[in-house]
N, C-alpha and C positions, 0 to 999 in steps of 0.2 A: 472133341475130346471129352470123355466122360469124367464126371466128378467122383473121385475116389476117396475122399475124406470120410472117415466114419463119424456118424452122429449118434447121439444117445436119445434123440427125440422119440424114436420108436419104442424105447424101453422104459419110459417114465409113466406109463399107464397104471402100473401097480401102485406107484407112490401116490398118485392122485386119488385112486380108489381107497387106499388106506387112510389118507388124511381126511377125505370127505366122509368115509365110514366112521372114523373115530369121532368126528365132529357131530354126526347124527346121534351117536351113542351118548355123547356128553350132553347134548341138547335135550334128548328125550329123558335122560336120567335127572337132569336138573329140573325139568318141568314136572316130573313125577314127585320129586322131593318138595318143590315149592307148593304143589297142589295139596299134598298131604299135610304140610305145615299150615296152609291156609285153612283147611277144613278142621283141623284140631285146635287151632288157636282160641276160638270162642270157648271150647270146652275147658281149655287150660285156664282161661280167664275166670270162668265160673268156679273152677276148683280153687284158684287163688283167692277169690272173693270169700268163699266159704271158709277156707282155712284161716284167713286173716280175721274174719268176723269171730270165729271160735277162739282164736288166740288173743284177740284184743289189740292186734297191731294195726298200723295205718293201712287202710284199704288199698290205696293206689300203689304203694310200694309192694305189697303182697301180690297184687294182680300182675304188676310188671315183672316181678322176680319170677313167679311161677310160669308166666307166659314165655318170657325170654328163655329161661333155662330149659323149659320143656320143649320148645321149638328147636333149640340147639341140640338137645339130646336126640330128638327124632331125626334131625338132619344127619347127625353123626352116625346114628344107627343105620339109616338108609344108605349112607356112603359105604359103611363097612359091609353091609349086605350086598351092595353092588360090587364091591371089590372081590368078594368071595363067591360071586354068582348065586347068591341066595335069592329066592323068589319073594317079591313083595306083592301083597294083595290089598 
């Protein structure tokens, strides 16, 4: 006697491809953002050191503030660019 119950196992390939494809996009985008932030953080620290030296403020606080907010701004900008399919180089 043949088995006549319908199964959905044959139709889930598109879902697996969509989930794994989205995962690849998220991983590649996050690695690009982290790489850009890592490369620019020393420059931000130098900029923070120069600005705190010229203003007479405490050096450590200025470097930390400029580095943190600069890296955060770069990350948000990269995410907005990714959301609108803007090219990053």
